[in-house]
C-alpha positions in Angstrom: 153.7 51.5 -135.6 155.3 53.0 -138.7 158.2 54.3 -136.6 158.6 51.0 -134.8 158.9 49.0 -138.0 160.5 51.5 -140.3 163.1 49.6 -142.4 162.0 46.2 -141.1 160.6 43.9 -143.9 157.5 42.4 -142.2 157.5 39.4 -144.5 160.9 38.4 -143.2 160.3 38.6 -139.4 157.9 37.1 -136.9 156.6 39.7 -134.4 155.2 39.0 -131.0 153.0 41.6 -129.3 152.2 41.4 -125.6 148.9 43.2 -126.0 145.5 42.3 -124.7 142.4 44.5 -124.4 143.3 46.6 -127.5 144.9 43.6 -129.3 142.5 43.9 -132.3 143.5 47.5 -132.9 147.3 46.8 -132.7 147.0 43.8 -134.9 145.2 45.8 -137.6 147.8 48.6 -137.3 150.5 46.0 -138.0 148.5 44.7 -141.0 148.1 48.2 -142.4 151.9 48.9 -142.1 152.6 45.6 -143.9 150.2 46.7 -146.7 152.0 50.0 -146.9 155.2 48.0 -147.5 153.4 46.0 -150.2 153.3 42.9 -148.1 150.1 40.8 -148.3 148.5 39.9 -144.9 148.6 36.2 -145.7 152.4 36.2 -145.5 152.6 37.8 -142.0 153.9 35.7 -139.1 153.6 36.5 -135.5 151.5 36.4 -132.3 149.3 38.7 -130.3 148.8 37.7 -126.7 145.1 38.6 -126.9 144.4 36.7 -123.6 141.9 38.8 -121.8 140.8 36.3 -119.1 144.2 36.4 -117.3 143.8 40.2 -117.2 140.7 39.9 -115.1 142.4 37.3 -113.0 145.7 38.8 -112.2 146.8 41.9 -114.1 144.0 44.4 -114.5 144.5 45.9 -118.0 141.1 44.9 -119.2 138.6 47.4 -120.6 135.3 45.7 -121.5 133.2 43.2 -119.5 134.2 39.5 -120.0 131.2 38.7 -122.4 132.1 41.5 -124.8 135.9 40.8 -124.5 135.3 37.2 -125.5 133.2 38.3 -128.5 136.1 40.5 -129.6 138.6 37.6 -129.3 136.3 35.5 -131.5 136.1 38.3 -134.0 140.0 38.2 -134.1 140.0 34.4 -134.5 137.6 34.8 -137.4 139.5 37.7 -139.0 142.9 35.9 -138.7 141.6 32.7 -140.2 140.5 34.7 -143.3 143.2 37.3 -143.6 146.2 36.3 -141.6 146.3 32.4 -141.7 149.9 32.2 -140.5 149.3 34.4 -137.5 148.9 33.0 -133.9 145.7 34.8 -132.9 146.1 34.1 -129.2 148.9 33.3 -126.7 147.3 32.1 -123.5 149.4 33.2 -120.5 150.1 31.9 -117.1 153.1 34.1 -116.6 151.1 37.1 -115.2 149.2 34.9 -112.8 152.4 33.4 -111.5 153.8 36.9 -111.1 150.7 37.8 -109.1 151.3 34.9 -106.7 150.0 31.7 -108.4 151.7 28.5 -107.5 152.7 26.1 -110.4 149.5 24.2 -110.3 147.4 27.3 -110.3 149.5 28.8 -113.1 148.9 25.9 -115.5 145.4 24.9 -114.4 144.0 28.4 -114.7 145.8 29.0 -118.0 144.4 25.8 -119.6 140.9 26.6 -118.2 141.2 29.9 -120.0 142.2 28.1 -123.2 139.2 25.9 -122.8 137.0 28.9 -122.5 138.4 30.4 -125.8 137.9 27.1 -127.6 134.3 26.8 -126.3 133.6 30.4 -127.3 135.0 29.8 -130.8 132.9 26.6 -131.1 129.7 28.5 -130.2 130.6 31.0 -133.0 130.7 28.0 -135.5 134.5 28.3 -135.8 136.7 25.2 -136.2 138.2 24.6 -132.8 140.8 22.3 -134.3 142.0 25.2 -136.4 141.9 27.6 -133.4 143.8 25.2 -131.2 146.4 24.6 -133.9 147.2 28.3 -133.9 147.1 28.7 -130.1 150.3 29.2 -128.2 151.1 29.6 -124.5 153.3 31.7 -122.2 154.6 30.5 -118.8 157.0 31.6 -116.1 160.1 29.8 -115.0 161.1 30.0 -111.3 164.4 29.1 -109.5 162.9 25.8 -108.3 164.4 24.0 -111.2 163.1 20.4 -110.8 159.6 21.5 -110.0 159.5 23.8 -113.0 160.7 21.1 -115.3 158.0 18.8 -114.0 155.5 21.6 -114.4 156.2 22.1 -118.1 156.1 18.3 -118.6 152.8 18.0 -116.8 151.3 20.9 -118.7 152.0 19.2 -122.0 150.4 16.0 -120.9 147.3 17.7 -119.5 146.8 19.9 -122.7 147.1 16.9 -125.0 144.4 15.1 -122.9 142.1 18.1 -123.1 142.4 18.3 -126.9 142.1 14.5 -127.4 139.5 13.6 -124.7 137.4 16.7 -124.2 137.2 17.8 -127.8 137.8 14.5 -129.6 140.5 16.1 -131.8 143.2 13.7 -133.2 145.3 16.4 -134.9 148.7 16.3 -133.2 149.4 19.9 -134.0 146.4 20.9 -131.9 147.7 18.7 -129.1 151.1 20.4 -129.0 151.6 22.8 -126.1 153.7 25.3 -127.9 155.0 27.8 -125.3 157.2 30.7 -124.6 158.8 31.1 -121.3 160.0 34.2 -119.4 162.1 34.0 -116.3 160.4 35.1 -113.0 160.5 38.8 -112.6 158.8 38.5 -109.2 161.8 36.6 -107.8 164.2 39.3 -108.7 165.4 41.5 -105.8 166.4 45.1 -105.4 168.8 43.9 -102.7 172.1 42.7 -104.1 170.7 42.9 -107.6 173.8 41.1 -109.1 172.5 37.9 -107.5 169.6 38.1 -110.0 172.1 37.0 -112.7 172.3 33.7 -110.8 168.5 33.5 -110.4 167.9 34.2 -114.1 170.4 31.5 -115.1 168.7 28.9 -112.9 165.3 29.9 -114.3 166.5 29.8 -117.9 168.0 26.3 -117.3 164.7 25.1 -115.9 162.8 26.4 -118.9 165.2 24.8 -121.4 165.2 21.4 -119.7 161.4 21.8 -119.5 161.2 22.0 -123.2 160.3 25.6 -124.0 160.2 26.7 -127.6 161.1 30.3 -126.9 162.7 32.1 -124.0 163.1 35.6 -122.5 165.6 36.2 -119.8 165.0 39.1 -117.5 167.7 41.7 -116.8 169.3 41.7 -113.3 168.3 45.3 -112.5 164.5 45.0 -113.3 163.6 45.1 -109.6 165.1 48.7 -109.7 163.7 50.0 -113.0 163.8 49.6 -116.7 166.8 47.6 -117.7 170.0 49.4 -118.6 171.7 48.6 -121.8 174.4 46.6 -120.0 171.9 44.6 -118.0 169.8 43.8 -121.1 173.0 42.6 -122.9 173.9 40.3 -120.0 170.4 38.8 -120.1 170.9 38.1 -123.8 174.3 36.6 -123.2 172.9 34.3 -120.6 170.7 32.7 -123.2 173.6 32.5 -125.6 175.9 30.8 -123.2 173.2 28.2 -122.5 172.5 27.7 -126.2 176.1 27.6 -127.5 178.3 26.5 -124.6 176.1 24.0 -122.9 174.4 20.8 -124.1 171.1 21.4 -122.4 169.2 22.0 -125.6 170.6 19.0 -127.6 168.2 16.4 -126.1 164.5 16.5 -126.0 163.1 16.0 -122.5 166.6 15.4 -121.0 165.1 14.7 -117.5 162.8 11.9 -118.7 163.3 8.8 -116.5 164.4 10.8 -113.5 162.6 9.3 -110.5 162.2 12.6 -108.8 161.0 14.5 -112.0 158.7 11.7 -113.2 157.0 11.5 -109.7 156.6 15.3 -109.5 155.2 15.4 -113.1 152.5 12.8 -112.2 151.6 14.6 -109.0 151.3 17.9 -110.8 149.1 16.4 -113.5 146.7 15.1 -110.9 146.6 18.5 -109.1 146.2 20.5 -112.3 143.4 18.3 -113.6 141.6 18.6 -110.2 141.8 22.4 -110.2 140.6 22.5 -113.9 137.6 20.3 -112.8 136.9 22.8 -110.0 136.8 25.7 -112.5 134.5 23.5 -114.7 132.1 23.1 -111.7 131.9 26.8 -111.4 130.7 27.0 -115.0 134.1 27.6 -116.6 136.8 30.2 -116.6 134.5 33.1 -117.5 132.1 32.3 -114.7 135.1 32.0 -112.4 136.3 35.4 -113.4 132.9 37.0 -112.8 132.8 35.5 -109.3 136.4 36.4 -108.5 137.4 32.7 -107.9 140.8 32.5 -109.6 141.8 36.0 -108.5 141.1 35.2 -104.9 142.9 31.8 -105.0 146.0 33.5 -106.4 145.9 36.3 -103.8 145.6 33.7 -101.0 148.8 32.0 -102.3 150.6 35.3 -102.7 149.8 36.0 -99.0 151.1 32.6 -98.0 154.4 33.3 -99.8 154.7 36.7 -98.1 154.2 35.1 -94.7 156.8 32.5 -95.4 159.4 35.1 -96.4 158.6 37.1 -93.3 158.9 34.1 -91.0 162.0 32.9 -92.9 160.4 29.6 -93.8 161.2 30.7 -97.3 164.7 32.1 -97.7 165.4 34.9 -100.2 169.1 35.5 -100.3 170.0 39.1 -99.7 166.5 39.9 -98.4 165.7 37.9 -95.3 169.0 36.1 -95.0 172.7 36.7 -96.0 172.0 40.4 -96.1 174.7 42.8 -97.2 174.9 46.6 -97.0 173.1 48.4 -99.8 175.3 49.5 -102.7 174.7 52.6 -104.8 173.1 51.9 -108.2 172.0 54.3 -111.0 168.9 53.0 -112.7 167.8 53.9 -116.2 166.0 57.2 -116.4 163.7 58.1 -119.3 163.7 61.7 -120.5 160.3 63.2 -119.7 160.4 65.3 -122.9 159.4 62.1 -124.7 155.8 62.7 -123.5 155.8 66.3 -124.7 157.0 65.3 -128.1 154.4 62.6 -128.4 151.6 65.0 -127.4 152.7 67.5 -130.1 152.7 64.7 -132.7 149.2 63.6 -131.7 147.8 67.2 -131.9 149.3 67.5 -135.4 147.7 64.2 -136.5 144.3 65.3 -135.3 144.6 68.6 -137.2 145.6 66.9 -140.4 143.0 64.1 -140.6 139.5 64.1 -142.2 137.3 64.3 -139.0 134.1 63.5 -140.9 135.5 60.2 -142.3 136.8 59.2 -138.9 133.5 60.0 -137.1 131.5 58.0 -139.7 133.8 55.0 -139.1 133.5 55.3 -135.3 129.7 55.5 -135.6 129.6 52.4 -137.8 131.9 50.7 -135.3 129.4 51.4 -132.5 126.6 50.0 -134.6 128.6 46.8 -135.3 129.5 46.4 -131.6 125.8 46.3 -130.8 125.1 43.6 -133.4 126.7 40.3 -134.5 128.8 41.9 -137.1 132.6 41.3 -136.9 134.1 44.6 -135.8 137.6 44.0 -137.2 137.0 45.4 -140.7 135.4 48.5 -139.3 138.2 49.1 -136.7 140.5 48.9 -139.7 138.5 51.6 -141.5 138.8 53.8 -138.4 142.5 53.3 -138.3 142.9 54.2 -142.0 141.0 57.4 -141.1 143.8 58.1 -138.5 141.7 57.1 -135.5 143.8 56.5 -132.3 143.7 53.5 -130.0 141.9 55.5 -127.4 139.3 56.9 -129.7 138.5 53.4 -131.1 138.4 51.9 -127.6 136.1 54.7 -126.4 133.7 54.0 -129.3 133.4 50.4 -128.1 133.2 51.5 -124.5 130.0 53.5 -125.3 128.3 50.2 -126.3 130.0 47.6 -124.1 130.9 49.7 -121.0 133.8 49.3 -118.6 134.4 46.3 -116.4 134.7 46.6 -112.7 136.1 43.5 -110.9 134.4 42.0 -107.8 136.3 42.9 -104.6 136.5 39.4 -103.1 135.5 35.8 -103.5 
């Protein structure tokens, strides 16, 4: 973390970390680095994704069982409210579910059901859900189906505002705002004729802008082949800049409002999203759905339908199942394997230089806190200051909370 932010004044930037199961540890590392720069925690701006439920549903990078993960998230909410009041302590994500195969209704409905679960958990802890909701942000995908995606974003805003106002009785407009980041759809990029991905990404970016996104990431055209090359990453950035500076798409709020097609699609999606949220509610909420495998199974069924449609050509993917051209040679980015050797050497040096007794005492105290109602965040911070690693701290929590194993099927 010190190397990543060397020379970067953390009170002058906003940092977003796509981190989930070990989110607490990474956030505290960031806070410690700021303190080393003489910057108070209260002035830090940024976001940690910290959305563990979608990991169980679609991505798989969870560590602990849902009950304990939810407790850890509430510990983060509580810690941020006290120490990092400007920090967004959770970004609830539909992107990864969409990449796993969720359709637009599933993407939004399951995301908002997860957000409901986080608010309910915070409320049970005696936290202000109005405050939590006001610091909550979201993260969605944008596909090449431009009109449907615009309608999806519009519908999501409407459904979230209703949830905050009607389910929780909160009148605070900031809490009703669906503040969201968008990333273009990596799953729609193809290794065949990869330059076509520049066109796909442009369409996806336009859909996100017209849908009202507050923040946007455009994928590189070669990501279906490997990590982006420098040229591809620059082209992705320039795509955003052309839209921002050469087009007028961002000059009007909700530019598609009043369109008969988009308005009708928006209302249809609102109805379908609210119906699916109600279905999750009937199961006992998002956590109960995760434990039974419901959301994961529904997304997998949709992914299978998409694969069948591509195979039968009911869904055309240019360059893959239609308009195919001979493959062209392409040299993807290669990472020097010596990086791993260098990192291992640095880690060994760290372990030799630290005070092992101080670290083990902190890790022991962390295990005791994990088995009680004590907020674990300050103790994780002690372990980090004693030069504990992400793995060592996670293992201390594993000894108390265990590892989660997902159900095989719904």
